[in-house]
C-alpha positions in Angstrom: 52.1 -27.6 56.4 50.1 -24.3 57.2 50.5 -21.4 54.8 49.1 -17.6 55.7 49.6 -15.0 53.7 51.1 -11.9 55.8 51.5 -9.3 52.7 49.6 -9.5 49.7 50.6 -6.0 48.3 53.0 -3.8 46.6 55.5 -0.7 47.4 52.5 1.3 47.4 51.2 2.4 50.8 48.0 0.5 51.9 46.0 -0.3 54.8 44.6 -3.4 53.6 47.6 -5.0 51.8 51.0 -5.1 53.3 54.1 -5.8 51.2 55.3 -9.1 50.4 55.4 -11.6 53.2 54.2 -15.3 53.6 54.4 -17.4 56.6 54.8 -21.1 56.6 54.5 -23.5 59.5 56.0 -26.8 59.2 56.7 -29.0 62.4 58.4 -27.1 65.0 59.7 -24.8 62.3 58.1 -21.3 61.6 59.4 -20.0 58.1 58.8 -16.7 56.6 59.4 -16.3 52.9 60.1 -12.4 52.2 59.3 -9.7 55.1 58.3 -6.4 53.3 57.2 -3.4 55.4 54.2 -4.3 57.6 54.8 -7.8 57.5 56.1 -7.8 61.2 52.7 -6.5 62.2 50.9 -9.3 60.3 53.0 -11.7 61.9 51.5 -10.7 65.3 48.1 -10.6 64.0 48.3 -14.2 62.7 49.2 -15.2 66.1 52.9 -15.8 65.9 55.8 -13.9 67.8 59.0 -12.8 66.2 60.9 -15.2 68.8 59.1 -18.2 67.2 60.4 -17.5 63.6 63.4 -19.9 62.9 64.0 -19.4 59.1 63.7 -16.4 56.6 64.1 -17.2 52.9 64.3 -13.6 50.8 63.5 -13.6 47.2 65.4 -10.4 46.3 66.7 -7.2 47.8 63.6 -4.8 46.6 62.9 -2.9 50.0 59.2 -4.1 49.5 60.5 -7.7 50.1 63.1 -6.9 53.1 62.1 -3.8 55.1 61.1 -5.7 57.9 63.7 -8.3 58.0 66.1 -6.2 60.4 62.9 -5.6 62.6 62.2 -9.3 62.4 66.0 -10.0 63.3 66.3 -7.3 66.0 62.8 -7.7 68.1 63.6 -11.8 68.0 66.9 -10.9 69.4 65.6 -8.3 71.8 62.8 -10.6 73.0 64.8 -13.8 73.1 67.1 -12.5 75.4 69.6 -15.0 74.5 67.5 -18.0 74.8 66.8 -18.9 71.2 69.1 -19.8 68.4 70.1 -17.2 65.8 67.5 -16.8 63.0 68.5 -18.8 59.8 68.5 -16.3 56.8 68.7 -17.5 53.2 68.6 -15.3 50.3 70.6 -13.9 46.9 73.9 -12.2 46.9 75.0 -9.7 48.3 72.7 -10.6 51.0 75.9 -11.2 53.6 76.9 -7.7 52.8 73.5 -6.1 53.3 73.2 -7.8 56.6 76.2 -6.4 57.6 75.5 -3.0 56.6 72.1 -3.3 58.8 73.4 -5.1 61.8 77.2 -4.9 61.9 79.3 -2.8 64.3 79.4 0.1 61.7 75.9 -0.7 60.3 72.6 1.3 60.4 71.7 0.0 63.6 75.2 -0.7 65.0 74.8 2.2 67.6 71.4 1.0 68.8 72.8 -2.6 69.3 75.9 -1.4 71.1 73.8 0.6 73.8 71.8 -2.6 74.4 74.7 -4.8 75.0 76.6 -2.2 76.7 74.5 0.0 78.9 73.0 -0.9 82.4 69.5 0.1 81.4 69.5 -2.4 78.7 71.4 -5.0 80.6 68.7 -4.9 83.4 66.1 -5.5 81.0 68.0 -8.3 79.5 68.7 -10.0 82.6 64.7 -9.6 83.6 63.7 -11.4 80.4 66.0 -14.4 81.5 69.1 -13.4 79.9 72.4 -14.2 81.2 75.4 -11.8 80.9 77.6 -10.8 79.1 74.9 -10.0 76.3 76.0 -11.0 72.7 75.0 -8.9 69.6 72.5 -10.4 67.1 74.3 -12.7 64.4 71.9 -14.4 62.2 73.1 -17.2 60.2 73.1 -15.8 56.8 73.6 -18.3 53.8 73.6 -16.7 50.2 72.1 -19.2 47.7 71.5 -19.5 44.1 69.3 -21.3 41.5 70.0 -25.1 41.8 70.5 -25.0 45.6 68.8 -27.2 48.1 68.3 -26.1 51.7 67.4 -29.0 54.1 65.2 -28.6 57.0 63.5 -31.1 59.8 60.9 -32.8 57.5 61.2 -30.2 54.8 63.5 -29.0 51.8 63.7 -25.8 50.0 64.7 -25.9 46.4 65.9 -22.6 44.9 64.8 -21.4 41.3 65.4 -18.7 39.2 62.4 -15.8 39.0 62.2 -13.3 36.2 62.4 -10.1 37.4 65.3 -7.3 37.9 68.3 -9.3 36.7 71.0 -8.6 36.1 70.9 -5.6 38.5 69.3 -7.7 41.3 69.3 -11.5 41.5 65.8 -12.7 41.9 64.9 -16.0 43.2 61.9 -18.2 43.5 61.5 -21.2 46.2 59.7 -24.6 46.2 59.2 -25.9 49.6 58.7 -29.7 49.8 57.4 -31.7 52.7 55.7 -34.9 53.0 52.3 -33.2 53.2 52.6 -31.3 50.2 54.8 -28.6 48.2 54.3 -25.0 48.1 56.0 -22.6 45.2 56.6 -19.0 45.9 57.4 -17.2 42.9 59.0 -13.9 44.3 58.5 -11.6 42.0 58.3 -13.1 38.4 57.2 -12.0 35.0 56.4 -13.6 31.8 56.2 -17.4 31.5 59.9 -18.2 32.2 60.7 -21.7 31.7 62.5 -21.7 35.1 59.4 -20.8 37.1 57.4 -23.6 35.3 60.0 -26.0 36.2 60.1 -24.8 39.7 56.1 -25.1 40.2 55.9 -28.4 38.4 53.0 -30.3 40.3 53.1 -28.3 43.2 50.1 -28.1 45.4 50.0 -24.4 45.9 51.5 -21.8 43.6 51.7 -18.2 45.2 52.6 -15.9 42.1 53.2 -12.3 41.7 50.2 -11.1 39.7 51.0 -7.3 39.6 48.6 -5.9 36.6 46.2 -6.9 34.2 47.3 -8.1 30.7 47.2 -5.3 28.4 48.5 -2.5 30.6 52.1 -2.9 30.3 53.9 0.1 29.0 56.9 -2.2 27.4 57.7 -5.9 26.9 60.3 -5.2 29.4 58.0 -4.4 32.2 56.1 -7.4 31.2 59.0 -9.8 31.5 59.7 -8.3 34.7 56.3 -7.7 36.2 53.4 -10.7 36.5 50.6 -10.2 34.3 47.2 -12.1 34.8 47.4 -14.2 31.7 51.0 -14.8 31.9 50.5 -16.2 35.5 47.8 -18.4 34.3 50.2 -19.8 31.6 52.7 -20.6 34.2 50.2 -22.3 36.3 48.9 -24.3 33.3 52.2 -25.3 32.2 53.2 -26.5 35.6 50.2 -28.4 36.6 49.9 -26.5 39.9 46.7 -27.6 41.7 46.0 -24.1 43.4 47.1 -20.8 42.3 47.3 -17.7 44.5 47.5 -14.2 43.2 49.1 -11.7 45.3 51.4 -8.6 44.7 48.6 -6.6 43.2 48.7 -2.9 42.2 45.7 -1.2 44.5 43.7 -0.6 41.1 43.3 -4.0 40.9 41.2 -4.0 44.2 38.3 -1.9 42.5 34.9 -3.8 42.4 34.9 -6.6 40.0 38.5 -5.8 38.4 39.9 -8.9 40.1 36.7 -11.4 39.5 36.9 -10.4 35.7 40.7 -11.3 35.7 39.9 -14.7 37.3 37.2 -15.7 34.9 39.7 -14.7 32.1 42.4 -16.9 33.5 40.0 -19.9 33.6 40.0 -20.1 29.9 43.7 -20.9 30.2 44.1 -22.5 33.8 41.6 -25.1 35.0 43.0 -25.2 38.7 41.6 -23.7 41.9 42.3 -19.9 41.9 42.4 -17.9 44.9 42.8 -14.0 45.2 45.1 -13.5 48.0 44.3 -11.4 51.0 46.4 -10.3 54.0 45.8 -12.8 56.7 44.2 -15.7 54.5 45.2 -18.9 55.2 45.7 -21.3 52.2 44.5 -24.6 52.2 46.7 -27.7 50.9 44.9 -30.3 48.5 41.6 -28.3 48.8 38.6 -30.1 47.3 36.1 -27.4 47.5 34.7 -25.5 44.6 36.6 -22.9 42.8 36.3 -19.6 44.5 37.6 -16.2 43.9 38.1 -14.8 47.2 
């Protein structure tokens, strides 16, 4: 299993941190966990083409986690020219309705898609790419999942868990990806120290967890429970016995000199495992025996 951080930022515009997305390569499958704005560009920088992506797992429907999802579907469909299977997509309800509103005949990209399957110019391009007429419209295979569900893949499986974020307005999920070579848990966006996240991450090799702000900055308890703070994240990792903790989804002010380093030092008083400050395009090893590091 190879893990690459595509986007480690927030909704805030940034040249250094794109929004949430994580690339996992297992055997012949190429999986993205969320696909926020800028993720598609990072995917290319990581050396992967949209047509190579086989599965997408979306944690919740905030735009900083799904804005590049239609871009992934459309570029994959356009460049694939009918020669690759449909993208398999998993996420919380009402993902199927959102997908239809984006890609359906009356959706945001409905006219674009219709022009590409009907106009001679687009059909010529399709055939030149190896397509065989008639051209079909994109129909990603969308499956809505809820906590407790299990998705079986080829040499891997994903267990769906509950995050603590924007419920009940949004259903918010975390994912545990298990392979013979190791286990990755992705928190999605999650705050506080919920039992559900501790259970999802128990004994995992790598925990990628939202670390949105420094503990003590929260304006309310509701904010804290919805949005990860550094000491709460350390407690989740400690209780879960995660071997490596990757910090991500950090507000821009945390990137000021010395801030993240001080946070990591404070977290070590709670959690004794490996702590990695996530950066875009960083590759995360499984079972690392390297000394602790903070970058």
